[in-house]
Jmol script that loads the backbone (N, CA, C; Angstrom):
load data "model"
ATOM      1  N   MET A   1     -18.531  34.536  59.940  1.00  0.00           N
ATOM      2  CA  MET A   1     -19.429  33.518  59.426  1.00  0.00           C
ATOM      3  C   MET A   1     -19.821  32.611  60.583  1.00  0.00           C
ATOM      4  N   ASP A   2     -21.119  32.356  60.697  1.00  0.00           N
ATOM      5  CA  ASP A   2     -21.538  31.470  61.780  1.00  0.00           C
ATOM      6  C   ASP A   2     -21.230  30.015  61.433  1.00  0.00           C
ATOM      7  N   ARG A   3     -21.208  29.196  62.468  1.00  0.00           N
ATOM      8  CA  ARG A   3     -20.785  27.803  62.318  1.00  0.00           C
ATOM      9  C   ARG A   3     -21.692  27.004  61.372  1.00  0.00           C
ATOM     10  N   SER A   4     -22.997  27.289  61.353  1.00  0.00           N
ATOM     11  CA  SER A   4     -23.885  26.536  60.472  1.00  0.00           C
ATOM     12  C   SER A   4     -23.610  26.866  59.011  1.00  0.00           C
ATOM     13  N   ARG A   5     -23.346  28.125  58.694  1.00  0.00           N
ATOM     14  CA  ARG A   5     -23.006  28.489  57.312  1.00  0.00           C
ATOM     15  C   ARG A   5     -21.657  27.907  56.933  1.00  0.00           C
ATOM     16  N   GLN A   6     -20.703  27.951  57.873  1.00  0.00           N
ATOM     17  CA  GLN A   6     -19.386  27.368  57.611  1.00  0.00           C
ATOM     18  C   GLN A   6     -19.522  25.873  57.369  1.00  0.00           C
ATOM     19  N   SER A   7     -20.326  25.208  58.171  1.00  0.00           N
ATOM     20  CA  SER A   7     -20.538  23.774  58.024  1.00  0.00           C
ATOM     21  C   SER A   7     -21.130  23.450  56.664  1.00  0.00           C
ATOM     22  N   ALA A   8     -22.098  24.232  56.235  1.00  0.00           N
ATOM     23  CA  ALA A   8     -22.725  23.989  54.936  1.00  0.00           C
ATOM     24  C   ALA A   8     -21.725  24.176  53.808  1.00  0.00           C
ATOM     25  N   SER A   9     -20.899  25.215  53.885  1.00  0.00           N
ATOM     26  CA  SER A   9     -19.934  25.449  52.815  1.00  0.00           C
ATOM     27  C   SER A   9     -18.852  24.376  52.801  1.00  0.00           C
ATOM     28  N   ILE A  10     -18.435  23.903  53.960  1.00  0.00           N
ATOM     29  CA  ILE A  10     -17.440  22.828  54.017  1.00  0.00           C
ATOM     30  C   ILE A  10     -18.032  21.554  53.446  1.00  0.00           C
ATOM     31  N   ARG A  11     -19.273  21.270  53.766  1.00  0.00           N
ATOM     32  CA  ARG A  11     -19.921  20.062  53.260  1.00  0.00           C
ATOM     33  C   ARG A  11     -19.960  20.081  51.737  1.00  0.00           C
ATOM     34  N   VAL A  12     -20.279  21.242  51.155  1.00  0.00           N
ATOM     35  CA  VAL A  12     -20.332  21.356  49.701  1.00  0.00           C
ATOM     36  C   VAL A  12     -18.941  21.174  49.108  1.00  0.00           C
ATOM     37  N   VAL A  13     -17.948  21.821  49.692  1.00  0.00           N
ATOM     38  CA  VAL A  13     -16.588  21.754  49.168  1.00  0.00           C
ATOM     39  C   VAL A  13     -15.985  20.371  49.364  1.00  0.00           C
ATOM     40  N   SER A  14     -16.201  19.761  50.502  1.00  0.00           N
ATOM     41  CA  SER A  14     -15.521  18.510  50.816  1.00  0.00           C
ATOM     42  C   SER A  14     -16.288  17.271  50.391  1.00  0.00           C
ATOM     43  N   SER A  15     -17.551  17.418  50.025  1.00  0.00           N
ATOM     44  CA  SER A  15     -18.362  16.233  49.745  1.00  0.00           C
ATOM     45  C   SER A  15     -17.859  15.432  48.559  1.00  0.00           C
ATOM     46  N   GLY A  16     -17.275  16.076  47.589  1.00  0.00           N
ATOM     47  CA  GLY A  16     -16.825  15.362  46.407  1.00  0.00           C
ATOM     48  C   GLY A  16     -15.370  14.948  46.435  1.00  0.00           C
ATOM     49  N   LEU A  17     -14.697  15.151  47.542  1.00  0.00           N
ATOM     50  CA  LEU A  17     -13.278  14.823  47.603  1.00  0.00           C
ATOM     51  C   LEU A  17     -13.069  13.320  47.726  1.00  0.00           C
ATOM     52  N   GLY A  18     -12.181  12.811  46.912  1.00  0.00           N
ATOM     53  CA  GLY A  18     -11.790  11.413  47.009  1.00  0.00           C
ATOM     54  C   GLY A  18     -10.680  11.254  48.036  1.00  0.00           C
ATOM     55  N   PHE A  19     -10.245  10.030  48.195  1.00  0.00           N
ATOM     56  CA  PHE A  19      -9.225   9.698  49.190  1.00  0.00           C
ATOM     57  C   PHE A  19      -7.952  10.526  49.008  1.00  0.00           C
ATOM     58  N   ALA A  20      -7.426  10.584  47.799  1.00  0.00           N
ATOM     59  CA  ALA A  20      -6.180  11.318  47.550  1.00  0.00           C
ATOM     60  C   ALA A  20      -6.362  12.815  47.812  1.00  0.00           C
ATOM     61  N   ASP A  21      -7.497  13.363  47.401  1.00  0.00           N
ATOM     62  CA  ASP A  21      -7.748  14.788  47.635  1.00  0.00           C
ATOM     63  C   ASP A  21      -7.902  15.094  49.118  1.00  0.00           C
ATOM     64  N   ARG A  22      -8.491  14.185  49.855  1.00  0.00           N
ATOM     65  CA  ARG A  22      -8.604  14.375  51.302  1.00  0.00           C
ATOM     66  C   ARG A  22      -7.223  14.402  51.950  1.00  0.00           C
ATOM     67  N   GLN A  23      -6.342  13.520  51.516  1.00  0.00           N
ATOM     68  CA  GLN A  23      -4.977  13.515  52.055  1.00  0.00           C
ATOM     69  C   GLN A  23      -4.289  14.844  51.778  1.00  0.00           C
ATOM     70  N   ILE A  24      -4.433  15.326  50.565  1.00  0.00           N
ATOM     71  CA  ILE A  24      -3.823  16.599  50.187  1.00  0.00           C
ATOM     72  C   ILE A  24      -4.393  17.730  51.040  1.00  0.00           C
ATOM     73  N   ALA A  25      -5.711  17.750  51.200  1.00  0.00           N
ATOM     74  CA  ALA A  25      -6.347  18.798  52.004  1.00  0.00           C
ATOM     75  C   ALA A  25      -5.839  18.775  53.444  1.00  0.00           C
ATOM     76  N   LEU A  26      -5.753  17.590  54.033  1.00  0.00           N
ATOM     77  CA  LEU A  26      -5.256  17.481  55.407  1.00  0.00           C
ATOM     78  C   LEU A  26      -3.825  17.973  55.520  1.00  0.00           C
ATOM     79  N   ARG A  27      -2.981  17.554  54.585  1.00  0.00           N
ATOM     80  CA  ARG A  27      -1.580  17.996  54.628  1.00  0.00           C
ATOM     81  C   ARG A  27      -1.478  19.511  54.503  1.00  0.00           C
ATOM     82  N   GLU A  28      -2.282  20.090  53.623  1.00  0.00           N
ATOM     83  CA  GLU A  28      -2.240  21.543  53.453  1.00  0.00           C
ATOM     84  C   GLU A  28      -2.709  22.267  54.707  1.00  0.00           C
ATOM     85  N   ILE A  29      -3.743  21.761  55.344  1.00  0.00           N
ATOM     86  CA  ILE A  29      -4.235  22.395  56.571  1.00  0.00           C
ATOM     87  C   ILE A  29      -3.198  22.269  57.684  1.00  0.00           C
ATOM     88  N   VAL A  30      -2.633  21.082  57.863  1.00  0.00           N
ATOM     89  CA  VAL A  30      -1.617  20.881  58.902  1.00  0.00           C
ATOM     90  C   VAL A  30      -0.387  21.743  58.607  1.00  0.00           C
ATOM     91  N   ASP A  31       0.024  21.797  57.354  1.00  0.00           N
ATOM     92  CA  ASP A  31       1.165  22.655  56.992  1.00  0.00           C
ATOM     93  C   ASP A  31       0.845  24.122  57.258  1.00  0.00           C
ATOM     94  N   GLY A  32      -0.398  24.518  56.989  1.00  0.00           N
ATOM     95  CA  GLY A  32      -0.808  25.893  57.264  1.00  0.00           C
ATOM     96  C   GLY A  32      -0.765  26.215  58.746  1.00  0.00           C
ATOM     97  N   ILE A  33      -1.193  25.271  59.575  1.00  0.00           N
ATOM     98  CA  ILE A  33      -1.147  25.475  61.029  1.00  0.00           C
ATOM     99  C   ILE A  33       0.307  25.575  61.491  1.00  0.00           C
ATOM    100  N   ARG A  34       1.157  24.704  60.968  1.00  0.00           N
ATOM    101  CA  ARG A  34       2.585  24.774  61.324  1.00  0.00           C
ATOM    102  C   ARG A  34       3.191  26.107  60.903  1.00  0.00           C
ATOM    103  N   SER A  35       2.833  26.577  59.719  1.00  0.00           N
ATOM    104  CA  SER A  35       3.358  27.862  59.239  1.00  0.00           C
ATOM    105  C   SER A  35       2.897  29.010  60.126  1.00  0.00           C
ATOM    106  N   LEU A  36       1.641  28.967  60.546  1.00  0.00           N
ATOM    107  CA  LEU A  36       1.141  29.998  61.456  1.00  0.00           C
ATOM    108  C   LEU A  36       1.927  29.983  62.755  1.00  0.00           C
ATOM    109  N   ARG A  37       2.179  28.791  63.260  1.00  0.00           N
ATOM    110  CA  ARG A  37       2.922  28.662  64.517  1.00  0.00           C
ATOM    111  C   ARG A  37       4.338  29.198  64.378  1.00  0.00           C
ATOM    112  N   GLU A  38       4.990  28.815  63.284  1.00  0.00           N
ATOM    113  CA  GLU A  38       6.379  29.220  63.086  1.00  0.00           C
ATOM    114  C   GLU A  38       6.508  30.701  62.733  1.00  0.00           C
ATOM    115  N   GLY A  39       5.500  31.265  62.056  1.00  0.00           N
ATOM    116  CA  GLY A  39       5.577  32.653  61.628  1.00  0.00           C
ATOM    117  C   GLY A  39       4.963  33.644  62.597  1.00  0.00           C
ATOM    118  N   ALA A  40       4.447  33.144  63.693  1.00  0.00           N
ATOM    119  CA  ALA A  40       3.796  34.020  64.668  1.00  0.00           C
ATOM    120  C   ALA A  40       4.836  34.865  65.398  1.00  0.00           C
ATOM    121  N   PRO A  41       4.410  36.038  65.841  1.00  0.00           N
ATOM    122  CA  PRO A  41       5.321  36.871  66.627  1.00  0.00           C
ATOM    123  C   PRO A  41       5.798  36.127  67.873  1.00  0.00           C
ATOM    124  N   ASP A  42       6.958  36.514  68.356  1.00  0.00           N
ATOM    125  CA  ASP A  42       7.513  35.880  69.554  1.00  0.00           C
ATOM    126  C   ASP A  42       6.490  35.879  70.680  1.00  0.00           C
ATOM    127  N   GLY A  43       6.361  34.735  71.300  1.00  0.00           N
ATOM    128  CA  GLY A  43       5.473  34.599  72.442  1.00  0.00           C
ATOM    129  C   GLY A  43       4.067  34.139  72.113  1.00  0.00           C
ATOM    130  N   ALA A  44       3.662  34.216  70.849  1.00  0.00           N
ATOM    131  CA  ALA A  44       2.283  33.863  70.503  1.00  0.00           C
ATOM    132  C   ALA A  44       1.998  32.388  70.762  1.00  0.00           C
ATOM    133  N   PHE A  45       2.907  31.506  70.347  1.00  0.00           N
ATOM    134  CA  PHE A  45       2.677  30.073  70.507  1.00  0.00           C
ATOM    135  C   PHE A  45       3.881  29.379  71.129  1.00  0.00           C
ATOM    136  N   ASP A  46       4.647  30.114  71.912  1.00  0.00           N
ATOM    137  CA  ASP A  46       5.812  29.510  72.557  1.00  0.00           C
ATOM    138  C   ASP A  46       5.392  28.392  73.494  1.00  0.00           C
ATOM    139  N   ARG A  47       6.244  27.409  73.555  1.00  0.00           N
ATOM    140  CA  ARG A  47       6.059  26.317  74.514  1.00  0.00           C
ATOM    141  C   ARG A  47       4.666  25.701  74.387  1.00  0.00           C
ATOM    142  N   SER A  48       4.375  25.190  73.209  1.00  0.00           N
ATOM    143  CA  SER A  48       3.074  24.570  72.957  1.00  0.00           C
ATOM    144  C   SER A  48       3.246  23.087  72.663  1.00  0.00           C
ATOM    145  N   PRO A  49       3.662  22.299  73.653  1.00  0.00           N
ATOM    146  CA  PRO A  49       3.880  20.880  73.387  1.00  0.00           C
ATOM    147  C   PRO A  49       2.599  20.152  72.984  1.00  0.00           C
ATOM    148  N   ALA A  50       1.453  20.589  73.487  1.00  0.00           N
ATOM    149  CA  ALA A  50       0.201  19.935  73.115  1.00  0.00           C
ATOM    150  C   ALA A  50      -0.092  20.165  71.631  1.00  0.00           C
ATOM    151  N   LEU A  51       0.150  21.373  71.155  1.00  0.00           N
ATOM    152  CA  LEU A  51      -0.062  21.668  69.740  1.00  0.00           C
ATOM    153  C   LEU A  51       0.927  20.885  68.883  1.00  0.00           C
ATOM    154  N   ASP A  52       2.173  20.845  69.310  1.00  0.00           N
ATOM    155  CA  ASP A  52       3.178  20.053  68.576  1.00  0.00           C
ATOM    156  C   ASP A  52       2.757  18.599  68.476  1.00  0.00           C
ATOM    157  N   ARG A  53       2.318  18.042  69.574  1.00  0.00           N
ATOM    158  CA  ARG A  53       1.913  16.634  69.605  1.00  0.00           C
ATOM    159  C   ARG A  53       0.665  16.403  68.744  1.00  0.00           C
ATOM    160  N   LEU A  54      -0.285  17.324  68.825  1.00  0.00           N
ATOM    161  CA  LEU A  54      -1.491  17.199  68.016  1.00  0.00           C
ATOM    162  C   LEU A  54      -1.140  17.175  66.525  1.00  0.00           C
ATOM    163  N   LEU A  55      -0.284  18.074  66.092  1.00  0.00           N
ATOM    164  CA  LEU A  55       0.097  18.119  64.681  1.00  0.00           C
ATOM    165  C   LEU A  55       0.864  16.863  64.270  1.00  0.00           C
ATOM    166  N   GLN A  56       1.693  16.333  65.168  1.00  0.00           N
ATOM    167  CA  GLN A  56       2.387  15.072  64.878  1.00  0.00           C
ATOM    168  C   GLN A  56       1.387  13.932  64.717  1.00  0.00           C
ATOM    169  N   MET A  57       0.408  13.884  65.613  1.00  0.00           N
ATOM    170  CA  MET A  57      -0.582  12.805  65.569  1.00  0.00           C
ATOM    171  C   MET A  57      -1.440  12.894  64.308  1.00  0.00           C
ATOM    172  N   ILE A  58      -1.846  14.088  63.951  1.00  0.00           N
ATOM    173  CA  ILE A  58      -2.652  14.256  62.737  1.00  0.00           C
ATOM    174  C   ILE A  58      -1.821  13.878  61.522  1.00  0.00           C
ATOM    175  N   GLY A  59      -0.570  14.323  61.488  1.00  0.00           N
ATOM    176  CA  GLY A  59       0.310  13.973  60.377  1.00  0.00           C
ATOM    177  C   GLY A  59       0.500  12.477  60.240  1.00  0.00           C
ATOM    178  N   ALA A  60       0.592  11.783  61.357  1.00  0.00           N
ATOM    179  CA  ALA A  60       0.768  10.329  61.336  1.00  0.00           C
ATOM    180  C   ALA A  60      -0.532   9.593  60.998  1.00  0.00           C
ATOM    181  N   ALA A  61      -1.664  10.267  61.158  1.00  0.00           N
ATOM    182  CA  ALA A  61      -2.967   9.609  60.948  1.00  0.00           C
ATOM    183  C   ALA A  61      -3.678  10.107  59.695  1.00  0.00           C
ATOM    184  N   ILE A  62      -2.948  10.685  58.769  1.00  0.00           N
ATOM    185  CA  ILE A  62      -3.596  11.240  57.577  1.00  0.00           C
ATOM    186  C   ILE A  62      -4.375  10.174  56.814  1.00  0.00           C
ATOM    187  N   ILE A  63      -3.815   9.001  56.651  1.00  0.00           N
ATOM    188  CA  ILE A  63      -4.513   7.958  55.885  1.00  0.00           C
ATOM    189  C   ILE A  63      -5.817   7.542  56.564  1.00  0.00           C
ATOM    190  N   PRO A  64      -5.815   7.186  57.863  1.00  0.00           N
ATOM    191  CA  PRO A  64      -7.102   6.824  58.480  1.00  0.00           C
ATOM    192  C   PRO A  64      -8.102   7.982  58.499  1.00  0.00           C
ATOM    193  N   ILE A  65      -7.616   9.196  58.693  1.00  0.00           N
ATOM    194  CA  ILE A  65      -8.531  10.338  58.695  1.00  0.00           C
ATOM    195  C   ILE A  65      -9.144  10.516  57.308  1.00  0.00           C
ATOM    196  N   ALA A  66      -8.327  10.387  56.274  1.00  0.00           N
ATOM    197  CA  ALA A  66      -8.826  10.540  54.904  1.00  0.00           C
ATOM    198  C   ALA A  66      -9.827   9.446  54.540  1.00  0.00           C
ATOM    199  N   ARG A  67      -9.746   8.317  55.209  1.00  0.00           N
ATOM    200  CA  ARG A  67     -10.680   7.206  54.956  1.00  0.00           C
ATOM    201  C   ARG A  67     -11.953   7.292  55.788  1.00  0.00           C
ATOM    202  N   ALA A  68     -12.047   8.273  56.656  1.00  0.00           N
ATOM    203  CA  ALA A  68     -13.222   8.397  57.528  1.00  0.00           C
ATOM    204  C   ALA A  68     -14.491   8.560  56.696  1.00  0.00           C
ATOM    205  N   ASP A  69     -15.619   8.175  57.296  1.00  0.00           N
ATOM    206  CA  ASP A  69     -16.879   8.383  56.574  1.00  0.00           C
ATOM    207  C   ASP A  69     -17.116   9.884  56.429  1.00  0.00           C
ATOM    208  N   ASP A  70     -18.045  10.248  55.568  1.00  0.00           N
ATOM    209  CA  ASP A  70     -18.236  11.658  55.221  1.00  0.00           C
ATOM    210  C   ASP A  70     -18.548  12.538  56.423  1.00  0.00           C
ATOM    211  N   ASP A  71     -19.387  12.074  57.336  1.00  0.00           N
ATOM    212  CA  ASP A  71     -19.728  12.887  58.503  1.00  0.00           C
ATOM    213  C   ASP A  71     -18.515  13.118  59.394  1.00  0.00           C
ATOM    214  N   ASP A  72     -17.769  12.064  59.684  1.00  0.00           N
ATOM    215  CA  ASP A  72     -16.570  12.211  60.518  1.00  0.00           C
ATOM    216  C   ASP A  72     -15.535  13.077  59.817  1.00  0.00           C
ATOM    217  N   TRP A  73     -15.366  12.865  58.515  1.00  0.00           N
ATOM    218  CA  TRP A  73     -14.414  13.663  57.739  1.00  0.00           C
ATOM    219  C   TRP A  73     -14.765  15.150  57.841  1.00  0.00           C
ATOM    220  N   GLU A  74     -16.036  15.478  57.652  1.00  0.00           N
ATOM    221  CA  GLU A  74     -16.452  16.880  57.710  1.00  0.00           C
ATOM    222  C   GLU A  74     -16.237  17.470  59.101  1.00  0.00           C
ATOM    223  N   ASN A  75     -16.503  16.680  60.145  1.00  0.00           N
ATOM    224  CA  ASN A  75     -16.285  17.158  61.513  1.00  0.00           C
ATOM    225  C   ASN A  75     -14.810  17.420  61.777  1.00  0.00           C
ATOM    226  N   ILE A  76     -13.962  16.503  61.366  1.00  0.00           N
ATOM    227  CA  ILE A  76     -12.519  16.668  61.565  1.00  0.00           C
ATOM    228  C   ILE A  76     -12.024  17.879  60.790  1.00  0.00           C
ATOM    229  N   LEU A  77     -12.449  17.990  59.548  1.00  0.00           N
ATOM    230  CA  LEU A  77     -12.038  19.107  58.707  1.00  0.00           C
ATOM    231  C   LEU A  77     -12.464  20.436  59.319  1.00  0.00           C
ATOM    232  N   MET A  78     -13.705  20.501  59.790  1.00  0.00           N
ATOM    233  CA  MET A  78     -14.197  21.731  60.385  1.00  0.00           C
ATOM    234  C   MET A  78     -13.410  22.110  61.638  1.00  0.00           C
ATOM    235  N   GLU A  79     -13.092  21.127  62.475  1.00  0.00           N
ATOM    236  CA  GLU A  79     -12.324  21.411  63.691  1.00  0.00           C
ATOM    237  C   GLU A  79     -10.920  21.918  63.348  1.00  0.00           C
ATOM    238  N   LEU A  80     -10.290  21.310  62.350  1.00  0.00           N
ATOM    239  CA  LEU A  80      -8.954  21.765  61.950  1.00  0.00           C
ATOM    240  C   LEU A  80      -8.996  23.176  61.370  1.00  0.00           C
ATOM    241  N   LEU A  81     -10.011  23.462  60.589  1.00  0.00           N
ATOM    242  CA  LEU A  81     -10.142  24.814  60.040  1.00  0.00           C
ATOM    243  C   LEU A  81     -10.427  25.825  61.147  1.00  0.00           C
ATOM    244  N   ASP A  82     -11.223  25.436  62.143  1.00  0.00           N
ATOM    245  CA  ASP A  82     -11.459  26.308  63.300  1.00  0.00           C
ATOM    246  C   ASP A  82     -10.166  26.568  64.061  1.00  0.00           C
ATOM    247  N   LEU A  83      -9.351  25.526  64.244  1.00  0.00           N
ATOM    248  CA  LEU A  83      -8.065  25.680  64.925  1.00  0.00           C
ATOM    249  C   LEU A  83      -7.174  26.639  64.149  1.00  0.00           C
ATOM    250  N   ARG A  84      -7.113  26.456  62.833  1.00  0.00           N
ATOM    251  CA  ARG A  84      -6.284  27.327  62.007  1.00  0.00           C
ATOM    252  C   ARG A  84      -6.764  28.781  62.103  1.00  0.00           C
ATOM    253  N   ALA A  85      -8.067  28.996  62.063  1.00  0.00           N
ATOM    254  CA  ALA A  85      -8.611  30.353  62.163  1.00  0.00           C
ATOM    255  C   ALA A  85      -8.310  30.972  63.527  1.00  0.00           C
ATOM    256  N   ALA A  86      -8.448  30.189  64.589  1.00  0.00           N
ATOM    257  CA  ALA A  86      -8.152  30.693  65.936  1.00  0.00           C
ATOM    258  C   ALA A  86      -6.684  31.056  66.063  1.00  0.00           C
ATOM    259  N   MET A  87      -5.829  30.221  65.508  1.00  0.00           N
ATOM    260  CA  MET A  87      -4.391  30.515  65.573  1.00  0.00           C
ATOM    261  C   MET A  87      -4.055  31.761  64.773  1.00  0.00           C
ATOM    262  N   ALA A  88      -4.708  31.949  63.644  1.00  0.00           N
ATOM    263  CA  ALA A  88      -4.470  33.149  62.836  1.00  0.00           C
ATOM    264  C   ALA A  88      -4.887  34.395  63.622  1.00  0.00           C
ATOM    265  N   ARG A  89      -6.033  34.319  64.301  1.00  0.00           N
ATOM    266  CA  ARG A  89      -6.490  35.457  65.123  1.00  0.00           C
ATOM    267  C   ARG A  89      -5.524  35.721  66.262  1.00  0.00           C
ATOM    268  N   LEU A  90      -5.119  34.656  66.952  1.00  0.00           N
ATOM    269  CA  LEU A  90      -4.192  34.825  68.085  1.00  0.00           C
ATOM    270  C   LEU A  90      -2.845  35.377  67.630  1.00  0.00           C
ATOM    271  N   GLY A  91      -2.363  34.873  66.511  1.00  0.00           N
ATOM    272  CA  GLY A  91      -1.089  35.356  65.986  1.00  0.00           C
ATOM    273  C   GLY A  91      -1.155  36.818  65.595  1.00  0.00           C
ATOM    274  N   THR A  92      -2.280  37.220  65.029  1.00  0.00           N
ATOM    275  CA  THR A  92      -2.466  38.622  64.654  1.00  0.00           C
ATOM    276  C   THR A  92      -2.568  39.491  65.894  1.00  0.00           C
ATOM    277  N   ASP A  93      -3.341  39.033  66.879  1.00  0.00           N
ATOM    278  CA  ASP A  93      -3.492  39.792  68.125  1.00  0.00           C
ATOM    279  C   ASP A  93      -2.167  39.945  68.846  1.00  0.00           C
ATOM    280  N   ALA A  94      -1.338  38.891  68.830  1.00  0.00           N
ATOM    281  CA  ALA A  94      -0.051  38.940  69.525  1.00  0.00           C
ATOM    282  C   ALA A  94       0.915  39.895  68.831  1.00  0.00           C
ATOM    283  N   GLY A  95       0.736  40.068  67.521  1.00  0.00           N
ATOM    284  CA  GLY A  95       1.632  40.938  66.773  1.00  0.00           C
ATOM    285  C   GLY A  95       1.269  42.398  66.827  1.00  0.00           C
ATOM    286  N   GLU A  96       0.068  42.707  67.318  1.00  0.00           N
ATOM    287  CA  GLU A  96      -0.367  44.093  67.403  1.00  0.00           C
ATOM    288  C   GLU A  96       0.238  44.741  68.644  1.00  0.00           C
ATOM    289  N   THR A  97       0.583  45.987  68.496  1.00  0.00           N
ATOM    290  CA  THR A  97       1.124  46.714  69.642  1.00  0.00           C
ATOM    291  C   THR A  97       0.013  47.541  70.270  1.00  0.00           C
ATOM    292  N   PRO A  98      -0.034  47.587  71.596  1.00  0.00           N
ATOM    293  CA  PRO A  98      -1.067  48.379  72.248  1.00  0.00           C
ATOM    294  C   PRO A  98      -0.834  49.865  72.006  1.00  0.00           C
ATOM    295  N   HIS A  99      -1.929  50.611  71.903  1.00  0.00           N
ATOM    296  CA  HIS A  99      -1.828  52.059  71.667  1.00  0.00           C
ATOM    297  C   HIS A  99      -2.120  52.797  72.925  1.00  0.00           C
TER     298      HIS A  99
END
end "model"
wireframe off; spacefill off
backbone 0.3
color backbone group
């Protein structure tokens, strides 16, 4: 899916979210990223202090992020979803054995 179509679908899905729903969405995305990191094959995300710190910072800033205006909220959400998708691809690639 190209970024413009992804952006449009995120805008539709996230446009009606209230403060509490935004918090829930952020927690689920951050938890999903942590799960990908922890469940990845050995070596996929080893020694990733920047990723650890980023997830800590996002977790600590859930309330201000959830209060962001709609444009900023959508941008943050899209970047987190892109990160999660990239990590899923990397984790899958790391788990594949060369033929």
